[in-house]
ZANU-877428 format. One line per 10 residues: number of its first residue (from 1); their letters; for each residue x, y, z of N, C-alpha, C. Coordinates in steps of 0.1 Angstrom, whole numbers. Layout:
N
NUM	a	X Y Z X Y Z X Y Z; ...
This chain:
120
1	qvqlvesggg	-326 -275 34 -315 -267 23 -301 -264 31; -305 -257 42 -297 -255 52 -293 -266 60; -279 -272 59 -275 -281 69 -262 -274 78; -265 -277 90 -253 -275 98 -251 -284 108; -240 -293 108 -232 -304 113 -222 -302 122; -227 -304 138 -214 -296 147 -206 -314 151; -200 -313 156 -186 -321 159 -178 -318 168; -171 -329 174 -157 -324 184 -166 -325 198; -178 -326 204 -182 -328 216 -173 -343 223; -181 -340 237 -175 -352 246 -172 -350 260
11	lvqpggslrl	-171 -357 266 -169 -362 284 -155 -356 286; -152 -345 293 -141 -339 298 -140 -336 313; -128 -333 317 -125 -334 332 -123 -318 330; -127 -311 342 -126 -295 344 -113 -290 342; -110 -284 337 -98 -276 335 -93 -283 317; -99 -290 312 -97 -299 300 -100 -289 287; -100 -295 275 -100 -285 262 -108 -295 252; -115 -291 245 -124 -294 233 -125 -285 224; -123 -290 213 -123 -279 196 -136 -284 192; -149 -280 195 -155 -278 181 -157 -280 170
21	scvtsgfifs	-162 -284 159 -162 -282 145 -179 -279 142; -180 -272 126 -193 -271 124 -192 -270 112; -195 -278 101 -194 -279 86 -209 -277 80; -211 -266 74 -226 -262 67 -224 -262 53; -238 -263 47 -237 -260 34 -254 -259 31; -256 -253 22 -271 -248 14 -274 -232 16; -261 -230 20 -264 -212 21 -251 -204 17; -250 -191 13 -233 -183 9 -227 -185 24; -220 -192 29 -214 -191 47 -209 -175 46; -200 -172 39 -191 -158 36 -200 -147 38
31	sydmawyrqa	-214 -151 36 -227 -138 35 -228 -134 50; -223 -144 60 -235 -140 72 -223 -143 85; -225 -132 92 -219 -135 106 -223 -147 112; -217 -153 119 -218 -169 125 -218 -172 141; -223 -178 149 -225 -181 158 -222 -193 166; -219 -194 180 -219 -207 187 -232 -204 196; -242 -216 198 -249 -212 206 -248 -224 219; -255 -222 231 -253 -234 239 -269 -235 246; -271 -248 249 -284 -250 255 -283 -262 267; -287 -256 279 -285 -267 290 -298 -271 294
41	pgkerelvas	-296 -286 302 -311 -287 308 -319 -276 314; -331 -275 309 -340 -265 318 -336 -252 317; -326 -251 305 -320 -232 303 -325 -232 291; -325 -216 288 -330 -213 275 -319 -216 264; -320 -214 252 -305 -217 242 -297 -198 244; -286 -199 244 -278 -187 248 -265 -186 237; -264 -174 235 -254 -174 222 -242 -171 232; -232 -181 229 -218 -178 236 -206 -175 229; -209 -173 215 -194 -166 206 -202 -161 193; -200 -152 188 -202 -150 175 -189 -145 166
51	itkvgsstky	-189 -144 153 -178 -142 145 -181 -133 130; -177 -118 128 -181 -117 116 -178 -124 102; -185 -118 92 -183 -125 78 -171 -129 75; -158 -120 78 -143 -124 74 -135 -125 87; -142 -128 98 -137 -133 110 -127 -120 115; -134 -108 111 -121 -96 115 -127 -91 128; -141 -96 136 -142 -95 148 -149 -103 156; -147 -105 167 -153 -115 176 -162 -113 187; -171 -114 194 -177 -113 207 -179 -121 214; -181 -125 226 -182 -136 236 -190 -136 248
61	assvrgrfti	-200 -143 249 -203 -142 266 -195 -139 275; -199 -130 286 -191 -130 298 -184 -146 306; -194 -155 302 -189 -166 309 -181 -175 304; -177 -167 290 -167 -182 281 -157 -171 277; -155 -155 283 -146 -148 275 -132 -149 284; -124 -152 277 -110 -157 278 -104 -170 277; -114 -178 275 -112 -196 279 -120 -201 260; -127 -192 257 -130 -196 244 -127 -193 236; -123 -195 220 -122 -189 207 -131 -192 197; -135 -185 193 -144 -186 181 -137 -184 164
71	srdngknaly	-137 -191 154 -128 -190 140 -140 -195 133; -134 -190 120 -141 -199 110 -131 -198 98; -137 -206 87 -127 -208 78 -136 -208 65; -133 -197 54 -150 -199 47 -149 -200 35; -129 -208 31 -129 -220 24 -136 -233 23; -139 -235 34 -141 -250 41 -157 -250 43; -163 -236 45 -177 -234 52 -179 -242 66; -167 -234 70 -168 -245 83 -163 -232 95; -167 -234 105 -170 -227 122 -163 -235 131; -155 -228 140 -151 -235 148 -150 -230 161
81	lqmnslkped	-149 -238 174 -152 -233 187 -140 -239 195; -129 -229 199 -118 -239 207 -123 -233 223; -123 -247 232 -127 -244 248 -117 -248 253; -113 -240 261 -101 -241 274 -105 -239 286; -102 -245 298 -104 -242 310 -117 -246 310; -126 -257 306 -141 -260 308 -144 -264 320; -154 -259 324 -160 -261 336 -169 -264 335; -176 -272 346 -187 -278 349 -204 -277 340; -202 -263 346 -209 -253 343 -209 -247 326; -203 -253 317 -199 -252 303 -210 -266 299
91	tavyfcnadh	-209 -273 306 -215 -283 301 -233 -284 297; -235 -286 279 -247 -278 273 -243 -288 261; -256 -283 252 -254 -295 234 -254 -278 232; -240 -276 226 -238 -271 208 -240 -270 200; -249 -258 197 -253 -256 183 -242 -247 174; -243 -245 164 -239 -235 153 -248 -227 145; -248 -219 142 -257 -210 133 -253 -196 129; -263 -192 122 -261 -180 122 -266 -168 132; -254 -156 133 -261 -147 141 -271 -139 137; -274 -130 146 -284 -124 145 -299 -130 138
101	lsswpdynsw	-303 -142 147 -314 -148 138 -328 -138 143; -331 -132 152 -339 -125 155 -344 -120 143; -337 -118 134 -336 -107 119 -346 -113 109; -345 -127 111 -354 -137 105 -363 -145 110; -378 -142 119 -386 -147 125 -390 -157 119; -386 -164 103 -395 -174 96 -385 -182 96; -371 -179 101 -361 -190 101 -360 -200 109; -358 -212 105 -358 -224 120 -352 -237 118; -340 -231 115 -328 -243 109 -318 -248 116; -317 -259 124 -309 -260 135 -306 -274 131
111	gqgtqvtvss	-289 -276 135 -282 -290 135 -289 -302 149; -280 -313 150 -284 -319 159 -274 -314 171; -266 -304 171 -257 -301 181 -246 -311 185; -240 -310 196 -230 -317 201 -229 -318 215; -228 -327 218 -229 -328 236 -213 -323 242; -214 -312 250 -200 -314 258 -205 -318 274; -196 -322 279 -201 -327 294 -186 -320 301; -185 -314 309 -178 -310 318 -178 -321 328; -169 -331 338 -175 -338 351 -160 -343 355; -161 -348 366 -149 -355 373 -155 -370 372
């Protein structure tokens, strides 16, 4: 029922920029805090940025703070991540989903993610 479709990834040089998009359906988007997650090979999935229901507050992992900006458009049921000054260590598959996923242990719905590769 829940659908999460990420797009916008690609191959970029260090210092470059990308804008990721996530189009959602199957739930009341505006009722949930949302987040971007990423997973690099051999690493656990990590939370990189989150945003509250109406976009009034944002939080960032220390590794991306100052470089990434999360935003949302509740009219479009869409979530965005503007990524600037990209570094090789940002290379990962990026996923969108609700924040606070540990609150729902039976929930397991993920999109395919979008690959971001930062390399010269």
